[in-house]
Residue, then its C-alpha position, 0 to 999 in steps of 0.5 A: m719547479a721551473v727548470f732551464l737548461c742553457t745551450g749556448y745562446v738558446q735557453i731550453m725549458l722543460i715542459y710536460l706534453n700529454e704527461k711526458q716531459i720535453e724540452i722547447k725553447n724558452g718563450g714557446h707558445l701553445y699553437a706553435l707547440r700543437e703544430q709541431n706535435k699534434a697538428d690535428a689537436d682540437l682540445l688543448i689543456v694547459n694546467g688542468y684548464p681548457a685554452s681557448t686562445d694561444q698563449e706563452l708556455h712556462a717551464g713546468d707547464h702541463v700541456t695536453m692535446i686531444q683529438q676529439g673521437e680519436q681512440p687513444s693507446a692505453e698509455e695516452l688514455e691515462s694522461l688524457m683522462m687526468a688532463r683536468h686534474t691539477p698538475g701534481v695530483h695524479e702523481k700521488v693519486k696513482q700510487g694510492c691503494v684504497g679498499i671498498a667494503g660493500a658494492g651497493g649504492l654507496g661502494s659502486h659510486v665510490a669505486i667509479a669516482l675513484a677510478r675516474v680520478g686515476i686511483g692505482q688500485l682498488n680492493i672491493a668485497d661484497f658477497d651479493i649479486v645484482e638485482p633489479s631493485n638495485l638499479n634505482r641507486q647502484q652503478y649496474f645495468i640491466d644485462q648485469i642482473g644476476m652477476p656477483k656485484v664485484h664482477a659486474l663492478r670490476d667490468n664497469l670499472q675496466r671500461i672506465n679506466p683500465g689502468t686501475k688495478i682491481k682486486i675483488f673478494n666475492q665473500k661476506v667481509t667478517a672480522e676474521n677475513l677483513a685483514d686479508f681483504f684490506g690489509d694492504v690498503e691505506i684507506l678503507v671505505e665502509a659502504f655497508d647497509a646493515a648497522d651491525q655490519k658497519a659496527m663490526l667493520t668500524n671497530t675491527f679495522l680501527c682496532n687492528f689498523p690504528e694508523k690507517y684511515l676509515v671513511a664511513a657513512s650514515g644517514v643517506a636515505g630518502y630525499e631530504a635536503s642535500n646539504s644536510i650531508r656532511t663530512t665529519k671527522v670523528t677521530e684522527h683517522f675516522y671520517l663519517c659522511g652523511d646526516g647521521i640520522t636518516a636511515a632507510e625504513p618504511g616510508r623512507g627508501l634509499m634513492a640514487p641522489r642522496v646515496g650519490i651525494a654521500a658516496h661522492h663525500q666518501a670518495n672526496a674525503v679519500l682523494q683529500l687523505l691521499l693528497n695529505k689534506v683534511p677532509g671536510 
């Protein structure tokens, strides 16, 4: 909303500079704002888009100024990370609390995507450790082999975005403990491999939390066509990502490209739900 304040004959307007609200004179320009606030900034972003030339600013604009190579404070980092977002998105995403059941190929990709968009809190549960065979598709590193996946993933997420709160559970998810792990989330991401575990989680969560959302995956193996992976609305609160067919089996393994595509379908569905959009 455009907000103007009149002070005598000078008209003042409110804009956001690195996500802090400030007052400037109506008719102010981008380059003048840079000279007054961060003269050494070499990247200017206005309303989520890099500005290559000077331009007049308008009330409610979101301006981000970045000096490349500079190590920002924790407070500045959050605003700089979200500079490319559409204005108004970050405020909603930051309030989000999302659960991820499984920290393998799907779960580790989903977690990193959501941390990068600035999610407020992630609850992540997995009982496994990082193994060499995981590195072909999961978001871990050689020096993390042998670590519990949830510990390794938390470390990686905190390096990406220390502003996201991470709650981890180094245990197998069961029908009995699911509410303990995910009772406080708005949306749960199913990221298991085994069909029986997928069924258990889906049935338990939707029965016990009918007003919350579940975003699951099925059919992500091999190297078939990328565009065969879809986000499908199953019920009002249940979405499924994948092609629904290509399970891992002899002769068809799990590989980084398609697993990553499906995981990012899941992450984008979560983002859409947090923003009150219908995934698809």
